[in-house]
VOGU-3710 file (C-alpha; in Angstrom, 3 decimals, decimal comma):
1> mfdllhglrv> -0,129/0,088/0,118  1,404/3,363/-1,136  0,771/6,648/0,716  -0,212/9,022/-1,962  -3,892/9,343/-1,653  -3,577/9,439/2,653  -5,969/12,153/4,115  -8,758/10,893/1,174  -11,696/9,281/2,921  -13,921/7,599/0,477
11> vdltavvlgp> -17,580/5,578/1,279  -17,966/2,994/-0,786  -21,496/1,526/-1,675  -20,415/-0,651/-4,421  -20,787/-4,378/-4,997  -19,625/-7,353/-6,715  -16,443/-6,474/-9,230  -16,821/-3,308/-10,820  -16,718/-0,572/-7,914  -14,679/-2,904/-5,622
21> yatqllgglg> -11,978/-2,912/-8,515  -11,933/0,551/-8,324  -11,860/1,452/-4,814  -9,422/-1,566/-4,314  -6,992/0,815/-6,475  -7,805/3,738/-4,521  -7,247/1,635/-0,856  -3,923/0,439/-2,729  -2,865/4,378/-3,230  -3,686/5,376/0,278
31> advikveppg> -7,319/6,313/0,582  -8,937/5,330/3,757  -11,833/3,090/2,001  -14,505/2,228/3,872  -16,627/-0,066/2,973  -20,524/-0,436/3,437  -22,496/-3,447/2,933  -25,898/-4,595/3,654  -26,210/-6,872/6,909  -25,920/-9,702/4,765
41> gdiyryvrpg> -22,780/-8,462/2,826  -21,544/-7,879/-0,925  -23,421/-10,485/-2,890  -19,625/-11,522/-4,567  -18,573/-12,660/-0,790  -20,244/-16,033/-1,740  -19,021/-16,671/-4,927  -16,547/-19,909/-5,167  -13,872/-20,982/-4,199  -13,511/-19,993/-0,782
51> rsetmgagyl> -12,673/-21,705/2,872  -15,526/-19,795/4,178  -18,873/-19,192/3,552  -18,375/-14,912/2,815  -14,856/-14,953/2,110  -14,680/-16,131/-1,652  -11,621/-15,668/-3,620  -12,835/-13,167/-5,650  -13,940/-11,209/-2,831  -10,380/-11,698/-1,373
61> nlnrnkrsvt> -9,063/-10,080/-4,497  -10,854/-7,286/-5,044  -11,323/-5,616/-1,648  -7,832/-5,084/0,280  -6,848/-1,908/1,928  -10,589/-1,759/2,907  -12,685/-1,423/6,427  -16,000/-3,012/6,238  -18,698/-1,785/8,038  -22,826/-3,045/7,962
71> ldlktdegra> -25,722/-1,103/7,773  -29,138/-1,747/6,336  -30,115/1,284/4,335  -33,485/0,756/4,130  -34,140/1,539/7,902  -33,920/4,539/9,145  -31,167/3,580/11,895  -29,022/2,634/8,823  -29,308/5,982/6,739  -28,521/7,637/9,949
81> alaglledad> -25,359/6,272/10,193  -24,493/6,204/6,446  -25,068/10,329/7,267  -22,690/10,368/10,215  -20,006/8,864/8,145  -21,036/11,270/5,275  -19,772/14,016/7,978  -16,434/13,045/7,529  -15,958/11,734/4,349  -14,315/13,130/0,727
91> vlvhnmrlpa> -16,080/10,966/-1,643  -19,514/8,992/-2,064  -19,138/6,039/-4,802  -21,779/3,462/-5,609  -22,588/1,654/-8,661  -26,844/1,500/-7,840  -28,953/2,629/-10,484  -29,650/6,199/-9,745  -33,591/5,446/-9,437  -32,333/2,771/-6,387
101> aarlglnydd> -29,825/4,805/-5,330  -32,823/7,954/-4,776  -35,161/5,160/-3,079  -32,250/4,855/-0,147  -32,022/8,988/0,253  -28,475/9,092/-1,901  -30,255/11,577/-4,135  -27,150/13,835/-5,527  -28,985/17,150/-5,448  -30,298/16,351/-1,580
111> lseryprlvy> -26,636/15,095/-0,316  -25,049/18,260/-1,953  -27,158/20,637/-0,087  -26,224/18,808/3,137  -22,342/18,004/2,442  -21,328/20,659/-0,521  -17,902/19,058/-0,300  -18,598/15,991/-0,976  -17,853/13,822/-4,511  -20,420/12,099/-5,790
121> cvapgfgsdg> -19,606/9,261/-8,235  -21,860/6,460/-9,712  -21,349/4,167/-12,242  -24,394/3,130/-13,279  -24,587/0,412/-16,425  -26,245/3,442/-18,437  -25,619/6,877/-18,644  -28,823/8,538/-16,660  -29,732/11,055/-19,785  -30,444/8,115/-21,865
131> pygdwpaydd> -33,227/5,965/-22,981  -31,105/2,476/-21,584  -30,674/5,130/-17,940  -32,901/2,468/-15,823  -31,742/-0,915/-17,834  -29,766/-3,471/-15,129  -26,427/-4,062/-16,243  -23,541/-6,530/-15,829  -20,640/-7,511/-17,773  -22,005/-10,088/-19,924
141> viqavsglaa> -24,826/-6,816/-20,848  -22,671/-4,461/-21,571  -19,840/-7,000/-23,517  -23,375/-7,780/-25,867  -24,458/-4,096/-26,466  -20,847/-2,391/-26,649  -19,955/-4,325/-29,898  -17,229/-6,185/-27,906  -19,072/-9,487/-28,391  -19,721/-8,956/-31,921
151> lntndkgepr> -16,182/-8,268/-32,439  -14,958/-10,933/-30,482  -17,132/-13,513/-33,391  -15,861/-16,533/-33,904  -15,278/-18,431/-37,340  -18,759/-20,067/-37,433  -20,127/-16,202/-37,167  -21,372/-16,289/-33,770  -20,581/-13,397/-31,073  -18,472/-14,843/-27,989
161> flstivgdkv> -18,173/-12,917/-24,546  -14,347/-12,576/-23,781  -13,644/-14,975/-20,771  -12,661/-12,309/-18,156  -14,959/-9,461/-16,863  -13,556/-6,866/-18,938  -16,626/-4,583/-18,944  -16,713/-4,091/-15,340  -12,803/-4,201/-15,042  -12,931/-1,280/-17,994
171> sglhlalavl> -15,627/0,504/-15,974  -13,528/0,104/-12,950  -10,602/1,941/-14,094  -12,814/4,779/-15,497  -14,459/4,865/-12,189  -11,113/5,265/-9,758  -9,931/8,090/-12,553  -13,643/9,691/-11,857  -13,137/9,926/-7,868  -9,204/11,123/-8,896
181> agaihqrttg> -10,754/14,094/-10,927  -13,503/14,709/-8,290  -11,252/14,529/-5,424  -8,337/17,331/-7,487  -11,454/19,281/-8,320  -12,536/19,562/-4,255  -9,169/20,354/-3,303  -8,924/23,371/-5,931  -12,663/24,919/-5,434  -13,669/23,536/-1,978
191> kgclieapmf> -16,450/22,015/-3,345  -18,347/18,346/-4,263  -19,664/17,595/-7,595  -21,252/14,772/-9,263  -19,452/12,481/-11,767  -21,067/9,666/-13,756  -18,716/6,623/-15,070  -21,439/4,361/-16,891  -20,550/1,268/-18,333  -21,858/1,064/-21,556
201> eslvsflmve> -19,957/4,738/-22,195  -17,266/3,864/-20,571  -17,147/0,338/-22,523  -17,815/1,976/-25,621  -15,055/4,734/-25,378  -12,528/2,312/-24,875  -13,245/0,253/-28,057  -13,944/2,932/-30,604  -10,815/4,906/-30,056  -9,266/3,236/-32,781
211> qlagqsfqpp> -12,183/0,873/-34,342  -14,594/4,169/-34,866  -11,590/4,238/-38,112  -12,793/6,012/-41,203  -16,020/6,945/-39,727  -14,242/9,798/-37,738  -14,471/11,716/-40,881  -17,179/13,736/-42,604  -17,984/12,770/-44,884  -16,565/9,384/-43,844
221> lggigyerll> -13,402/7,979/-45,435  -13,987/4,672/-44,502  -16,317/1,928/-42,268  -15,954/1,197/-38,846  -13,285/-0,984/-37,610  -9,427/-0,706/-37,489  -7,762/-2,792/-40,459  -4,767/-4,091/-38,961  -6,824/-5,773/-35,858  -9,671/-6,919/-37,953
231> spyrrpyktk> -7,032/-8,784/-40,415  -7,891/-12,569/-40,105  -3,928/-12,899/-40,255  -3,948/-10,826/-36,975  -3,480/-13,878/-34,809  -1,113/-15,902/-32,728  0,812/-17,853/-35,453  1,467/-21,706/-35,196  5,137/-22,457/-34,982  6,162/-26,265/-35,479
241> dgficvvpys> 5,417/-26,776/-31,795  3,041/-23,865/-30,592  2,125/-20,653/-30,837  3,788/-17,183/-30,621  2,981/-13,524/-30,892  4,761/-11,490/-33,628  4,513/-7,919/-33,881  6,817/-5,939/-36,712  5,703/-2,298/-36,423  8,181/-0,310/-37,996
251> agqwtrflnh> 9,704/0,008/-40,975  13,070/-1,107/-39,530  11,480/-3,933/-37,863  9,980/-5,220/-40,905  12,643/-4,529/-42,995  15,166/-6,503/-40,732  12,472/-9,622/-40,536  11,870/-9,675/-44,396  15,221/-10,082/-44,724  15,877/-12,598/-42,257
261> igrsdlaeae> 13,288/-14,845/-44,036  14,513/-14,348/-47,521  12,145/-11,762/-48,931  14,344/-8,794/-49,078  12,046/-7,851/-52,280  9,264/-6,919/-50,279  12,057/-5,303/-48,126  12,932/-2,717/-50,290  9,287/-2,469/-51,356  8,248/1,597/-51,311
271> wvldmverse> 4,859/0,193/-50,027  6,004/-1,563/-46,813  8,849/1,394/-46,010  5,885/4,125/-46,322  4,182/4,024/-43,309  0,841/5,176/-44,919  0,759/2,122/-47,311  1,935/0,077/-44,856  -0,779/0,413/-43,174  -3,242/0,114/-45,534
281> rvgelyeiva> -1,704/-3,438/-46,922  -0,351/-4,309/-43,624  -2,636/-7,911/-43,772  -0,619/-9,085/-46,247  2,557/-8,738/-44,453  0,616/-10,659/-41,658  -0,239/-13,291/-43,961  3,718/-13,739/-44,485  4,487/-13,908/-40,834  1,346/-16,849/-40,725
291> dvmpertsea> 2,746/-18,527/-43,777  6,448/-19,078/-42,179  6,318/-19,359/-38,795  5,440/-22,891/-38,896  8,929/-23,651/-40,324  10,634/-23,458/-36,856  10,082/-23,755/-33,072  8,630/-21,168/-31,037  11,902/-21,083/-29,432  14,048/-20,962/-32,503
301> wlkvlreldv> 11,669/-18,104/-33,234  11,849/-16,068/-30,083  15,576/-16,252/-29,910  15,802/-15,018/-33,480  13,436/-12,433/-32,994  14,696/-10,683/-29,905  18,008/-11,007/-32,207  16,526/-9,100/-34,510  14,471/-6,536/-31,824  11,140/-7,637/-33,372
311> pcapvqalad> 8,587/-7,454/-30,642  7,503/-10,879/-29,907  6,157/-13,335/-26,794  4,970/-16,869/-26,269  1,502/-17,351/-25,923  0,954/-18,281/-22,023  -1,940/-20,017/-20,257  -3,339/-18,212/-17,037  -1,801/-21,494/-15,349  1,507/-20,339/-16,674
321> lqddahlrdv> 1,749/-17,159/-15,120  2,572/-17,867/-11,779  5,744/-19,196/-13,026  6,730/-16,274/-15,330  10,166/-14,984/-14,829  9,215/-11,577/-15,178  6,531/-11,591/-12,535  8,730/-14,184/-10,389  11,217/-11,591/-10,136  8,786/-8,669/-9,624
331> gffadhhhpt> 7,402/-9,960/-6,999  3,889/-9,958/-8,721  2,332/-13,142/-7,034  3,033/-12,770/-3,399  2,524/-14,981/-0,398  0,167/-13,554/1,954  -1,566/-14,451/5,546  -5,047/-13,801/6,298  -6,375/-13,767/9,672  -9,206/-16,021/9,172
341> egdltvlrsp> -8,482/-17,611/5,973  -5,031/-18,671/6,444  -2,380/-18,817/3,970  -3,074/-17,069/0,501  -1,323/-16,000/-2,889  -2,124/-12,586/-3,466  -1,599/-9,857/-6,634  0,733/-7,277/-5,436  -0,419/-3,795/-6,812  0,906/-3,179/-10,282
351> frvtgadegp> 2,304/0,168/-9,715  5,658/1,406/-8,851  6,452/4,274/-7,051  9,261/5,986/-5,824  9,432/9,190/-3,545  6,520/8,199/-1,213  6,133/5,546/1,426  4,707/1,883/1,197  3,421/-0,244/3,559  2,160/-3,838/3,781
361> ddpapnlgqh> -1,687/-4,385/2,403  -4,466/-4,793/4,679  -6,455/-8,301/3,940  -9,707/-7,808/2,916  -11,681/-7,329/5,532  -14,605/-9,784/7,400  -17,945/-9,029/7,147  -19,033/-5,822/9,548  -15,709/-6,168/11,322  -14,851/-2,575/11,759
371> ndgiawrvrp> -18,291/-1,593/12,921  -16,755/-0,868/16,291  -13,591/1,145/14,894  -15,451/3,758/12,873  -16,562/6,849/14,685  -20,435/7,976/13,656  -20,813/11,265/13,578  -24,654/11,245/13,916  -26,607/14,353/13,722  -28,656/14,788/17,058
381> gega> -32,372/13,629/16,395  -30,855/11,311/13,774  -31,171/7,877/15,141  -29,175/6,112/17,632
//
């Protein structure tokens, strides 16, 4: 844990993956994250595997560096206790639909009047000012409607979901950025603000920065889709004994690679040397790469490609990552002892920071673990 955000208090009403991913990033950078859970807990606590009922692996991996309190926000007492937490908070963050939040007394207009410095960050499925604003959304819904599932169509023409919760995690990154921007605004102006970071808009933005392509222009200079990424030959290449990734990109890299495989005719071709023409015809070059890769083993190709300074990598399975030499040497997978869950393997922060203090991560909290350790500043007449 780093101390870069020391002094920033975040009241976290998020659940499942999107919000907890965002707030764990903030907690890992030093924010004081108070995770407010209903009496039954964040439902992601119960997703298996796990050693105990309320501490599944996914929950453990998404909720380090937080404190957990339990409040029933459907009761007057729970809402009064939350109001007490907000007295000392800089940020309130949630991923509920706005009508659902309003039913719990979490309407931004009311809260901003009462807490003018409060930064209110919300990650609904869809922006509140559009026709989908009240649709429920989970990762699969967003992968489908954003175009991602169609972009990942298989050779039978069937759209497919990516085998990771990319919509939640991309949106979580946007939400964390929104919190940081709001916090800077608060520090600069002394005022709070409302920032929406909807899942749909976040993932469409993420996808379309390159895929808008020719449609970026009026009138259009072509269709949707970045040609380099859509080439059927842009793929992990089959070698004599496996698969590798090869990405010649600059003119120099293509020249060295083509000369090495005996295609000096192409290495010296004007269209290969010209960045614009090469971009328009890069699929032809990828086909050449695909044709020659089966001639050698993966190890042989990786050796020569690194000698040529051509970007390349082995294709690894998830199971390979814990033995990856780089991740091992940087200590990415670390041993950790949880006070109730025993010995664990955890992922360290991906950040490296020089010039700021660093301490050990706090383990993911048990349900309501900090109920007795957080001061509740309840206003007179507002509950026990």
